[in-house]
C-alpha positions in Angstrom: 3.9 -8.6 -11.0 4.9 -7.3 -14.5 7.3 -4.8 -14.0 11.1 -5.6 -14.1 13.5 -4.4 -11.5 17.4 -3.8 -12.5 19.1 -2.1 -9.7 22.4 0.0 -11.0 25.3 1.6 -9.5 25.6 5.1 -7.9 27.6 5.8 -11.1 24.5 4.5 -13.8 22.1 7.1 -11.0 24.5 10.2 -11.9 24.5 9.1 -15.4 20.7 8.6 -15.6 20.6 11.7 -13.7 22.2 14.0 -16.3 20.2 12.6 -19.0 16.7 12.8 -17.3 17.6 16.0 -16.0 16.6 18.5 -19.3 13.4 17.0 -19.8 12.4 18.0 -16.4 9.3 19.4 -16.5 7.1 19.2 -12.4 9.6 18.5 -9.2 6.6 17.6 -6.5 8.0 17.0 -2.9 5.7 14.5 -0.9 5.6 13.8 2.7 5.2 9.8 3.2 5.0 9.3 6.7 7.9 11.7 7.3 10.3 11.0 4.4 10.6 13.2 1.5 10.1 11.4 -2.2 9.9 13.3 -4.9 8.4 13.1 -8.2 10.4 14.3 -11.3 8.6 13.5 -14.6 7.3 15.7 -17.8 3.9 14.6 -17.5 1.2 16.6 -16.3 -1.5 13.5 -15.8 0.7 12.1 -13.5 1.7 15.3 -11.3 -1.9 16.1 -10.7 -2.6 12.2 -9.8 0.1 12.3 -7.7 -0.5 15.5 -6.0 -4.4 14.0 -5.3 -2.6 11.5 -3.5 0.2 12.3 -1.1 0.1 15.1 1.3 2.6 18.0 0.4 5.7 18.2 1.6 7.6 21.5 2.3 9.9 22.6 -0.4 12.9 23.6 1.9 13.0 19.7 2.9 15.5 18.0 1.5 14.6 14.8 -0.6 15.0 11.6 1.0 13.9 9.7 -2.2 13.4 10.3 -5.4 11.2 8.7 -8.9 12.3 9.9 -12.3 9.0 9.1 -14.3 9.4 9.2 -18.1 8.6 7.6 -21.7 12.1 6.6 -23.4 12.1 4.2 -26.5 15.6 3.3 -25.4 13.8 0.9 -22.7 11.1 -1.8 -22.7 8.0 -1.2 -21.0 7.4 -1.2 -17.3 11.5 -1.0 -16.8 12.6 -0.1 -13.2 15.8 0.9 -12.5 17.1 1.2 -8.8 20.1 2.8 -6.8 19.2 1.4 -3.9 22.2 3.5 -2.1 20.5 6.9 -2.8 17.2 5.9 -3.1 17.0 6.4 -6.4 14.4 5.0 -8.6 14.2 5.6 -13.1 10.9 4.6 -14.4 10.4 4.0 -17.9 7.0 3.6 -19.8 4.8 2.9 -16.9 1.4 4.0 -18.0 -0.4 2.6 -14.8 -0.4 4.8 -12.0 -1.2 1.6 -9.4 2.3 0.8 -9.9 4.0 4.5 -9.4 2.5 5.2 -6.2 3.5 1.2 -5.2 7.1 2.0 -6.1 7.5 4.7 -4.1 5.6 3.4 -1.1 8.0 0.5 -1.9 11.1 3.2 -1.7 10.2 5.0 1.9 9.2 1.2 3.1 13.2 0.7 2.4 14.2 3.9 3.8 12.2 3.7 7.3 13.6 -0.3 7.3 16.6 0.7 6.9 17.6 3.6 9.2 14.3 3.8 11.5 13.6 0.4 12.5 9.9 1.0 10.9 8.4 -1.9 9.0 6.2 -1.5 6.0 2.8 -3.7 5.2 1.3 -4.1 1.6 -2.4 -4.5 2.8 -5.7 -2.6 4.3 -5.9 -0.9 8.0 -9.5 0.0 9.6 -10.0 1.1 13.1 -12.9 -0.3 14.8 -14.0 0.9 18.1 -10.4 1.7 18.9 -8.6 -1.5 17.9 -7.0 -1.7 14.7 -7.8 -4.5 12.2 -5.3 -4.8 9.3 -6.0 -7.5 5.9 -3.6 -8.7 3.9 -3.7 -11.4 1.1 -2.6 -12.8 -2.4 -3.9 -10.7 -5.1 -7.5 -10.9 -6.0 -8.7 -12.4 -2.4 -11.2 -9.7 -1.8 -8.7 -7.2 0.7 -10.1 -4.2 -1.3 -13.3 -5.4 -1.4 -14.0 -6.2 2.3 -12.1 -3.1 3.7 -14.6 -0.6 1.9 -17.2 -3.6 3.3 -16.4 -2.5 6.8 -16.4 1.1 6.5 -20.2 0.8 5.8 -20.1 0.7 9.2 -20.2 4.1 11.5 -18.3 2.8 14.0 -15.1 1.6 11.7 -12.5 4.4 10.7 -9.8 3.8 7.5 -6.2 4.3 8.0 -5.4 2.6 4.7 -6.9 0.5 2.2 -3.4 -0.6 0.3 -0.5 0.3 2.3 1.1 1.1 5.9 3.5 1.6 8.3 3.8 -0.1 11.5 6.4 0.3 15.0 6.3 -1.4 18.0 6.2 -0.1 21.1 6.5 -2.3 24.0 3.6 -4.9 24.1 1.7 -3.0 21.1 2.1 -2.8 17.6 0.8 1.0 15.9 0.1 1.3 12.3 0.5 4.5 10.7 -1.2 5.6 7.4 0.4 6.9 4.0 -1.9 7.9 1.7 -3.5 11.4 1.7 -6.4 9.9 -0.8 -7.1 6.4 -2.3 -6.5 5.1 -5.4 -9.7 3.1 -5.8 -11.6 0.7 -8.1 -14.4 2.0 -10.7 -16.2 -1.3 -10.1 -16.1 -1.2 -6.2 -19.6 0.5 -6.2 -20.8 -2.5 -8.0 -20.7 -4.7 -4.7 -20.9 -1.4 -2.3 -23.8 1.0 -3.5 -22.3 3.7 -0.7 -19.5 4.7 -3.1 -21.2 5.2 -6.0 -21.2 8.5 -7.9 -17.6 8.8 -5.0 -15.7 10.0 -8.6 -17.5 10.9 -12.0 -17.5 8.5 -14.6 -15.1 10.6 -17.0 -12.3 10.5 -14.0 -11.1 6.7 -14.2 -8.5 6.4 -15.7 -8.0 3.9 -18.7 -6.7 1.1 -15.9 -10.2 2.0 -14.5 -9.0 3.7 -11.2 -9.1 7.1 -9.6 -7.8 9.3 -6.9 -10.7 9.8 -4.6 -11.3 11.5 -0.9 -13.4 9.0 0.7 -14.2 11.4 3.3 -16.4 12.3 1.2 -18.8 9.0 1.9 -17.5 8.2 5.3 -17.1 11.4 6.8 -13.9 13.5 7.4 -13.6 12.0 11.2 -13.7 8.7 9.8 -9.8 8.7 8.6 -7.6 8.2 11.0 -3.7 8.7 11.0 -2.8 5.1 12.8 -4.8 2.7 15.1 -3.1 -0.1 17.5 -3.2 -3.5 15.7 -5.2 -6.0 17.4 -6.7 -7.9 14.8 -4.7 -9.1 11.4 -6.4 -11.3 8.8 -4.9 -13.1 5.9 -7.3 -13.6 3.3 -7.3 -16.4 0.7 -9.5 -17.8 -2.0 -9.7 -22.1 -2.3 -12.9 -23.4 -3.4 -11.5 -26.7 -2.6 -11.4 -26.1 1.0 -14.5 -25.8 2.6 -13.2 -24.1 6.0 -13.7 -20.5 6.0 -11.9 -19.2 8.8 -9.5 -20.4 11.6 -6.8 -18.5 14.1 -3.6 -19.0 13.2 -0.6 -19.8 15.1 2.5 -17.4 14.5 4.8 -19.9 13.6 1.8 -21.0 11.0 1.7 -17.2 9.9 4.9 -16.3 9.3 5.1 -19.2 7.1 2.0 -18.0 5.1 4.2 -14.4 4.8 7.5 -15.6 3.6 5.5 -18.1 1.1 3.7 -15.7 0.0 6.9 -13.1 0.1 4.9 -11.0 2.7 2.0 -10.5 0.3 3.5 -7.8 -0.9 4.5 -7.6 -4.8 6.5 -4.2 -4.8 9.8 -5.3 -2.5 12.6 -3.4 -4.5 15.2 -4.9 -2.8 15.6 -8.4 -1.8 18.2 -10.0 0.4 19.0 -11.4 3.1 20.0 -8.5 5.2 16.4 -8.0 4.4 14.8 -11.1 5.1 15.8 -11.1 8.2 14.7 -7.4 9.0 11.0 -8.1 7.4 10.8 -11.6 9.2 11.6 -9.5 12.5 8.7 -7.3 11.3 6.6 -9.7 10.4 6.9 -11.8 14.1 5.8 -8.9 16.0 3.2 -8.3 14.3 2.1 -11.6 14.9 3.0 -12.5 18.3 1.0 -8.5 19.3 -2.1 -9.0 17.3 -5.0 -12.2 17.1 -4.6 -13.7 13.6 -7.1 -15.2 11.3 -7.2 -17.0 8.2 -10.3 -15.7 5.8 -11.5 -17.7 3.3 -13.2 -15.9 0.3 -15.5 -17.8 -1.7 -18.3 -17.4 -0.9 -20.0 -14.2 -1.8 -18.7 -11.0 -0.6 -21.7 -9.5 1.8 -21.0 -13.6 3.3 -17.3 -13.3 3.8 -18.1 -8.8 5.0 -20.3 -11.0 7.8 -18.2 -13.5 8.6 -15.0 -10.9 8.9 -17.7 -8.8 11.4 -18.1 -11.4 13.5 -14.2 -12.1 14.3 -13.8 -8.4 15.4 -16.9 -7.9 16.8 -18.4 -5.6 15.2 -22.3 -4.8 14.7 -23.9 -5.7 11.9 
């Protein structure tokens, strides 16, 4: 992660709000798993991308969290100032939309875990015949590639490709989607040809990404709002390790999550209380799923075959 986070006081939040409000051209309220998150900005392209990405919220609902997104020469590039009490974030000089939307999801995660006992997972989630699979991993391990590979099978349905929310219901743990449309990579079609043409070449941004409606490829009925999690796969890429996959017990899985900061570079508030909340969340997840560690040093198709064999998905 290369943006900086600075926690600010409510008084500093009030001062920055007064400075930013005269510049606001767009105020967009979005529904992120029941939370009203408001985007305030003067950037028309950002406004359009945001509205394609997230579900709309009724204008009559009061916001639970706010993102002010502006260019400002007084601040370094990619500066994030956050008031954790009012859940108000100021993003100055951000050009990569992927970070902006992840900060919105991180802000939502703070609201839900603080006030509703709902946890957030920075990972993908796919339903396979009514059984949920979540995939997490370090950056570059192949999480996105393998998630979209699974969607080539007609028995798989997507919940989320990047971030989902989870909550415990008795012996089960349910996973809920967070976005209307997904922010995909341009090179995805180079691996899985089925996604070629999903977005026009002129629609990708400077980072080679675009918000896309996957229903055009997988079908309207194959994007679900939630599933019951049964399997967890942690991806790593380690050429020195000859083992391609193995089972993980809950204790070892928790060590991997905590060692890798829960595989989430967008945790906005990090303190002992938050750490305790997140450890409980991951413990619940690991105790209610079958967990595997998968090494992605093979080709994407070899890893895809391995993952399908672990979850019982036919080729």
